[in-house]
Steps between C-alpha positions, in 0.01 A plus 500: 500500500646326196255276317597136459548358152172316538313819581659680205401223258144476631467877491600506133250228420218688671594818317499318167155359573351833604345572159392141427148450360228379735511130564256294296315187598669191359252275317473156661274337245749229403430131554555415866411131491546208265213377281240290684583133506878548502673238712741728689691211653573337166595836351728572794676165457544564127641850544732408786636210296564739209748679727701176548371453852375159608149454641405214732131453579394341825239511774526647849552153640772421246682832538781380733579208269492729194746742657721212611502356147605836353779544756628148435484534122699825516764347728437768763574421863518834687188707444408843635146543631317811624423504872125491423503207253246239621670196658241276328653582160828330581604138522706505820787277385524607136761776531664735744253788536677823590255749648561866427467597866711680598554631148774318314785700351539535125795263487308240699201526267720479193655184639167318532360274228158656477199662668136406546235773516130555456366789298250786525328458162568344159389627159387253233516737202867585553621194693618733776535430873495787745662493844427773755713392800212318670577253780537205261718703262740687722724787403593558140865389535417138572315461170775668297835358620463118509527336156176298531158648583216260582183709511172360632190645332151419628229469234301776667795738460492479120314782324455566133651845440734761638214736603347217704836438667543867586164500677633231736835668572586764759697772318685587821661155527829407327417300190704266283347405165642176359447379145714188469862451605720808508639553149649761273666519157840640415577716197512189281154394626643204688260412784664489842302374800555567867635853465250692714347217698450121509613305194227239559134554582273213601135589560293264709136567418261370766164423339186570698 
């Protein structure tokens, strides 16, 4: 039987690793939490804002109005939503909510004005939001193709550091780590936004 290219490559890797030294324990004595007394919510707002994202703070009761205000301010009228997004988050007459069920095609998603999702966890130290395809987040495509991403973050989902975030995440789930709007720089260091994902990120932080 002829080996496949994959088997050949993996076989060569195993052969090259045959004489590797025994694995050593990796020290984990680095700081895993922020200093006591750190206000993680304020730090999160500061770091997210540094990435040119906009943060809107509200309460659970005010969440539908906060989302509606963002959608109106951005001039968005057709918004994708995951099938598991809570109905209570949305003002019924604010926009045309397009549920991703059955899954929308890429062209359909690209033609929408934006998307609203929740998140799995948020990291204050880095201003990062992590999605893991939970019911209120949906599949990865809906948070990458529309030009506007409105992400709802609950206060209890904000942790201080990356190690704390990793403890809350399931490594077997698909994860998308978002630090501000999608952006890159060309060879002349000119910043270009919206290349690999949404051009605009609005974070709605729901205080406890």
